[in-house]
C-alpha positions in Angstrom: -40.9 226.2 62.2 -43.9 226.5 59.9 -45.8 229.8 60.3 -49.5 229.3 60.6 -50.8 232.9 61.0 -54.0 233.8 62.9 -56.6 235.7 60.9 -55.6 239.0 62.6 -51.9 238.4 61.6 -52.9 238.0 58.0 -55.0 241.2 58.2 -52.0 243.1 59.8 -49.6 241.8 57.2 -51.9 243.0 54.4 -52.3 246.3 56.1 -48.5 246.9 56.1 -48.4 246.0 52.4 -51.2 248.4 51.5 -49.9 251.4 53.4 -46.5 253.0 52.5 -46.4 254.4 56.0 -48.3 252.8 58.9 -48.4 252.0 62.6 -49.1 248.6 64.0 -50.5 249.5 67.5 -50.7 245.9 68.7 -50.7 244.8 72.3 -47.7 242.8 73.7 -47.7 239.2 72.5 -49.6 239.6 69.2 -46.5 239.0 67.1 -45.6 242.4 65.6 -42.1 241.1 64.5 -43.3 238.1 62.5 -46.1 240.1 61.0 -43.6 242.8 59.8 -41.1 240.3 58.6 -43.7 238.4 56.6 -44.8 241.6 54.9 -41.2 242.5 54.2 -40.5 239.0 52.7 -43.6 239.2 50.4 -42.6 242.7 49.2 -39.0 241.6 48.5 -40.3 238.6 46.5 -42.5 241.0 44.5 -39.5 243.3 43.8 -41.1 246.2 45.6 -38.3 246.7 48.1 -34.7 245.5 48.7 -33.0 247.3 51.6 -34.7 247.5 55.0 -33.6 249.3 58.2 -34.9 248.3 61.6 -34.4 250.7 64.5 -34.9 249.0 67.8 -34.0 249.0 71.5 -30.5 247.7 72.0 -31.4 244.2 73.4 -34.1 243.7 70.8 -31.7 244.7 68.1 -29.1 242.3 69.4 -31.4 239.2 69.3 -35.1 239.5 68.5 -35.1 240.3 64.8 -32.3 237.8 63.9 -34.0 235.1 66.0 -37.4 235.7 64.4 -36.0 235.6 60.9 -34.3 232.3 61.6 -37.2 230.8 63.5 -39.8 230.7 60.7 -39.4 228.5 57.6 -40.9 231.1 55.3 -38.4 233.7 56.4 -35.2 231.6 56.1 -34.0 233.4 53.0 -33.9 236.8 54.7 -30.4 238.1 55.3 -30.1 240.1 58.5 -27.1 242.2 59.4 -26.7 243.6 63.0 -25.3 247.1 62.9 -23.9 246.9 66.5 -20.7 247.3 68.4 -17.9 249.8 67.8 -18.1 252.3 65.0 -15.8 250.2 62.9 -18.0 247.1 63.4 -21.1 249.2 62.5 -19.5 250.4 59.3 -18.6 246.9 58.4 -22.1 245.6 59.0 -23.6 248.4 56.8 -21.2 247.3 54.0 -22.5 243.7 54.0 -24.9 242.4 51.5 -28.1 242.0 53.4 -31.9 242.5 53.2 -32.4 243.8 56.7 -30.0 246.0 58.7 -30.8 246.2 62.4 -29.4 249.0 64.5 -29.9 250.0 68.1 -31.9 253.2 68.6 -29.1 254.8 70.5 -27.0 254.7 67.3 -29.7 256.2 65.1 -28.4 259.7 65.3 -25.0 258.4 64.3 -26.5 256.6 61.3 -28.3 259.6 60.1 -25.1 261.6 60.3 -23.2 259.0 58.3 -25.6 259.4 55.4 -25.9 263.2 55.6 -29.6 262.9 56.5 -30.6 260.8 53.5 -30.9 257.1 54.4 -30.3 254.6 51.6 -33.2 252.2 52.6 -36.5 251.5 51.0 -38.2 250.7 54.3 -37.6 251.8 57.8 -39.1 249.8 60.7 -39.3 251.6 64.0 -39.5 248.9 66.6 -41.0 250.5 69.7 -42.3 253.7 68.2 -42.6 255.3 71.7 -38.8 255.7 71.6 -39.5 258.7 69.3 -42.3 260.3 71.3 -40.1 263.1 72.7 -40.0 265.8 70.1 -37.1 267.5 71.9 -34.8 264.4 71.8 -31.9 264.2 69.4 -33.2 260.9 68.0 -36.5 262.5 67.1 -34.7 265.5 65.5 -32.6 263.0 63.5 -35.8 261.1 62.4 -37.3 264.4 61.3 -34.4 265.0 59.0 -34.2 261.5 57.7 -37.9 260.6 57.3 -38.5 262.2 53.9 -35.7 260.1 52.3 -37.5 256.8 53.1 -40.5 255.8 51.1 -41.9 253.2 53.5 -42.1 253.4 57.3 -43.6 250.8 59.7 -44.0 251.8 63.3 -44.5 249.2 66.0 -45.7 249.7 69.5 -48.5 248.7 71.9 -52.0 250.1 71.9 -52.0 253.6 73.5 -54.0 254.2 76.7 -56.0 257.4 77.1 -53.4 259.0 79.4 -50.7 258.2 76.8 -52.3 260.0 73.9 -50.2 263.1 74.4 -47.2 261.0 73.3 -48.9 260.1 70.0 -47.9 263.3 68.2 -44.2 262.5 67.9 -44.8 258.9 67.0 -47.4 259.7 64.3 -45.2 262.4 62.9 -42.5 259.7 62.3 -45.1 258.1 60.0 -46.9 260.9 58.2 -44.6 263.9 58.9 -47.4 265.9 60.5 -50.2 265.3 58.0 -52.8 264.0 60.6 -51.9 265.4 64.0 -50.2 268.6 62.7 -46.7 269.9 62.4 -46.4 271.1 66.0 -46.8 269.4 69.4 -47.9 272.7 70.9 -50.9 273.0 68.5 -51.7 269.3 69.0 -51.8 269.8 72.7 -53.9 273.0 72.5 -56.4 271.4 70.2 -57.0 268.1 72.1 -55.8 268.5 75.7 -56.3 270.4 78.9 -52.9 271.3 80.3 -51.9 271.6 84.0 -48.9 273.8 84.7 -46.6 274.4 87.6 -44.5 277.6 87.5 -45.6 278.0 83.8 -44.3 274.6 82.9 -46.7 271.9 81.6 -46.6 268.9 84.0 -49.7 267.0 82.9 -52.1 266.9 80.0 -55.6 265.4 80.2 -57.4 264.6 76.9 -60.6 266.5 76.6 -63.9 264.8 76.6 -64.6 263.3 73.2 -61.1 264.0 71.9 -59.9 260.5 72.6 -62.1 259.2 69.8 -61.3 262.1 67.5 -57.5 261.5 67.8 -57.9 257.8 67.2 -60.2 258.4 64.2 -57.8 260.8 62.7 -55.0 258.2 62.5 -57.2 255.2 61.9 -56.4 255.1 58.2 -52.7 254.5 58.8 -52.7 252.9 62.2 -54.0 249.4 62.9 -54.9 249.0 66.6 -55.4 245.6 68.2 -55.7 244.5 71.8 -54.6 241.1 72.9 -57.8 240.4 74.9 -59.8 240.6 71.7 -57.6 238.2 69.7 -55.8 235.8 72.0 -56.8 233.4 74.8 -53.8 233.9 77.2 -53.5 232.1 80.5 -54.4 234.3 83.5 -51.8 236.6 85.0 -52.0 236.9 88.8 -50.3 239.8 90.6 -49.4 239.2 94.3 -48.2 242.0 96.5 -45.9 240.6 99.1 -45.4 242.9 102.1 -41.9 242.5 103.5 -42.0 243.5 107.2 -38.8 245.1 108.5 -37.6 244.3 112.0 -38.3 247.1 114.5 -34.7 248.3 114.6 -34.4 248.3 110.8 -37.8 250.0 110.4 -36.6 252.7 112.9 -33.4 253.1 110.9 -35.3 253.5 107.7 -37.6 256.1 109.1 -34.6 258.1 110.3 -32.9 257.7 106.9 -36.0 258.8 105.1 -36.5 261.8 107.3 -32.9 263.0 106.9 -32.9 262.5 103.1 -36.3 264.2 102.6 -35.4 267.3 104.7 -32.0 267.6 103.1 -33.6 267.4 99.7 -36.2 270.0 100.6 -33.5 272.4 101.7 -31.3 271.9 98.7 -34.0 272.0 96.0 -36.4 274.7 97.2 -37.9 276.8 94.4 -36.8 274.5 91.5 -39.0 274.1 88.4 -41.2 271.0 88.2 -39.1 269.3 85.5 -35.9 269.6 87.4 -37.6 268.7 90.6 -39.0 265.5 89.1 -35.6 264.4 88.0 -34.1 265.2 91.4 -37.0 263.4 93.1 -36.3 260.3 91.2 -32.8 260.3 92.7 -34.2 260.7 96.2 -36.8 257.9 95.7 -34.1 255.6 94.3 -32.0 256.2 97.5 -34.9 255.3 99.7 -35.7 252.2 97.5 -32.1 251.0 97.9 -32.6 251.0 101.7 -35.9 249.1 101.3 -34.1 246.5 99.1 -31.5 246.0 101.7 -28.4 248.0 100.8 -27.4 251.5 100.0 -24.6 253.2 98.1 -22.6 255.9 99.9 -21.2 259.0 98.1 -18.2 256.9 97.0 -20.4 254.2 95.5 -19.4 251.8 98.3 -22.2 249.4 99.2 -23.5 249.1 102.8 -25.9 246.3 103.6 -28.7 247.2 106.0 -30.9 244.2 106.1 -31.7 240.9 104.3 -35.5 240.8 104.6 -36.1 240.9 100.8 -33.5 238.4 99.8 -34.8 236.0 102.4 -38.4 236.5 101.1 -37.1 235.9 97.6 -35.4 232.7 98.7 -38.7 231.4 100.0 -40.5 232.1 96.7 -37.8 230.4 94.7 -38.0 227.4 97.1 -41.8 227.3 96.8 -41.5 227.3 93.0 -40.4 223.7 93.4 -37.9 223.5 90.6 -39.7 225.9 88.2 -37.6 228.7 86.8 -38.1 232.2 88.2 -37.5 235.5 86.4 -36.4 238.2 88.9 -36.4 241.9 88.0 -33.9 243.8 90.1 -33.5 247.6 90.5 -29.8 248.2 91.5 -26.6 246.5 90.7 -25.9 245.9 94.4 -29.0 243.7 94.5 -27.3 241.1 92.3 -24.5 239.8 94.5 -26.7 239.7 97.6 -29.3 237.7 95.7 -26.7 235.4 94.3 -25.2 234.8 97.7 -28.5 234.1 99.3 -29.5 231.6 96.5 -26.4 229.4 96.6 -27.4 226.0 95.4 -29.5 227.4 92.5 -28.2 228.2 89.1 -28.6 232.0 89.2 -27.6 233.8 86.0 -27.6 237.5 85.2 -29.2 238.3 81.8 -26.7 239.9 79.3 -28.0 238.8 75.9 -28.6 236.0 73.5 -26.9 233.2 75.4 -28.8 233.7 78.6 -32.1 234.1 76.6 -31.5 230.8 74.9 -30.6 229.0 78.1 -33.6 230.5 79.9 -36.0 229.3 77.2 -34.4 225.9 77.2 -35.0 225.5 81.0 -31.3 225.6 81.9 -31.6 228.5 84.4 -33.2 228.3 87.9 -33.2 232.0 88.5 -32.6 234.7 85.8 -31.8 238.1 87.1 -32.7 240.9 84.7 -33.1 244.7 84.9 -36.5 245.5 83.4 -35.0 248.1 81.0 -32.9 245.4 79.4 -35.7 243.0 78.7 -38.8 245.2 78.5 -39.3 245.2 74.7 -39.5 242.4 72.2 -37.9 239.5 73.9 -39.7 236.2 73.8 -39.2 234.5 77.2 -42.5 232.7 77.7 -41.0 229.2 77.0 -38.7 229.5 80.0 -41.1 229.9 82.9 -44.2 231.5 84.4 -43.0 233.0 87.7 -41.9 236.6 88.0 -40.5 238.4 91.1 -40.1 242.1 91.3 -37.4 242.8 93.8 -38.7 246.4 93.6 -41.2 247.7 91.1 -39.9 251.2 90.4 -42.3 253.9 89.1 -42.5 253.3 85.4 -45.8 251.7 84.4 -44.9 251.1 80.8 -41.6 249.3 81.8 -43.5 247.3 84.4 -46.2 246.1 81.9 -43.7 245.4 79.1 -41.4 243.4 81.4 -44.3 241.2 82.7 -45.3 240.6 79.1 -42.0 238.8 78.5 -43.7 235.8 80.0 -47.4 236.7 79.7 -47.7 236.5 75.9 -48.7 234.2 73.1 -47.2 230.7 73.5 -47.3 230.8 77.3 -48.9 227.5 78.5 -49.4 228.3 82.2 -50.8 231.1 84.3 -48.2 233.7 85.0 -47.6 234.4 88.7 -46.1 237.8 89.6 -44.8 238.6 93.0 -44.0 242.2 94.0 -41.7 242.5 97.0 -42.8 245.6 98.8 -41.0 246.9 101.9 -43.8 247.6 104.5 -43.8 251.3 105.5 -41.2 252.3 102.9 -41.2 254.2 99.6 -42.0 250.8 97.9 -45.6 251.2 98.9 -45.8 254.5 97.1 -44.2 253.1 93.9 -46.4 250.0 93.9 -49.5 252.1 94.4 -48.5 254.4 91.5 -48.1 251.3 89.3 -51.4 249.7 90.4 -53.3 253.0 89.8 -51.6 253.5 86.4 -50.4 256.9 87.3 -48.0 259.1 85.3 -44.4 258.5 86.5 -43.4 262.2 86.7 -46.6 263.2 88.5 -46.4 260.2 90.9 -42.9 261.2 91.9 -43.9 264.8 92.5 -47.0 263.8 94.5 -45.0 261.5 96.7 -42.2 264.0 97.2 -44.8 266.6 98.2 -46.4 264.2 100.7 -43.0 263.2 102.2 -41.9 266.9 102.6 -45.2 267.8 104.3 -44.9 264.7 106.5 -41.5 265.6 107.9 -41.8 269.4 107.9 -45.1 269.2 109.9 -43.8 266.3 112.0 
């Protein structure tokens, strides 16, 4: 395919070439991969670089970079090696003659260890820079060790929202090693944010008035930020919240189930710190969401079906699509067989990798079942359809937005229709509200937990 770049893509490519370390903060769908590969190709041709490392989410590492390199005519000479699989397979891939070596971010710590902290690459591309936002994570610590050995770094991610600016410190450090936002997260936080604590532990940071612009200005020389609405004319995306009413007996059973789980949780976790409490709360909310979806795991991981309301509603949506392909995001593994059983007569496939992605984009799949975490970043799925159904939204706003952007992106020819199946009167309503109001995941979980505990303690 012949690459005919938009003006903004030409500008971004030149930006990469002119800045030894930089961040492309581009909204989903603006073509970060092809921009980066074009810059890499030009620098290879000019003998400026020769070995490139791409660190990416697992599914993106498996398919996106190889597919992009082979898709465009001007990139056909690039040799891409996927450093994936067993340790032996990864070692063999690293030994190959290639221009670009792509590794999953979960193996980055291993890679740094293999080379004793000094990576033998001219360029490192960090696809989804937010993967390194946590300065306490092992992958960030490995990056901190390895960063000085690489002369060029390109960080790719979406444009940061104001409530996500606290996460910028770790990401920018990967680029400039603390030159702009400082060497310490603590000092960055103290300088630009008002912190809210619970039991002396920071649970929320709000950017101070005027500091939003100050932060953005301080990194503007190395970070190019672009929003899709300013550069692309995308078809409309329409979000539909579908309330799934539970029969009275099921609703009564859910209420009893919720009350028991919440009161047991309250008794077992009284006095815990907020961080531990938030993680535990996620487990509780998942258990309640399972019931809302129609089946729950017991302590031995056996599945017990409690109702079929959501799968029935899903079947109606698929039927109404009238032959159009539907992308369904599920939450739990036990959702899969129940959906497959209810949709007999349709070609229902579970996303696993390249083959399913190719079949989807070629229109060979009626219903593609995917976990949002496996498809959230980098995958181009817009050719396969324009209907999305969330069997349950979960609480993660970034994951929700990224997953929707698999279809709502450049190249999509039709309006994208999104359906959220929300169990009426269940924890689904709290999760959907948190997503709609763009709330912080941890704080949303804690707020919902507090509300539920008060509801049943006082009831």
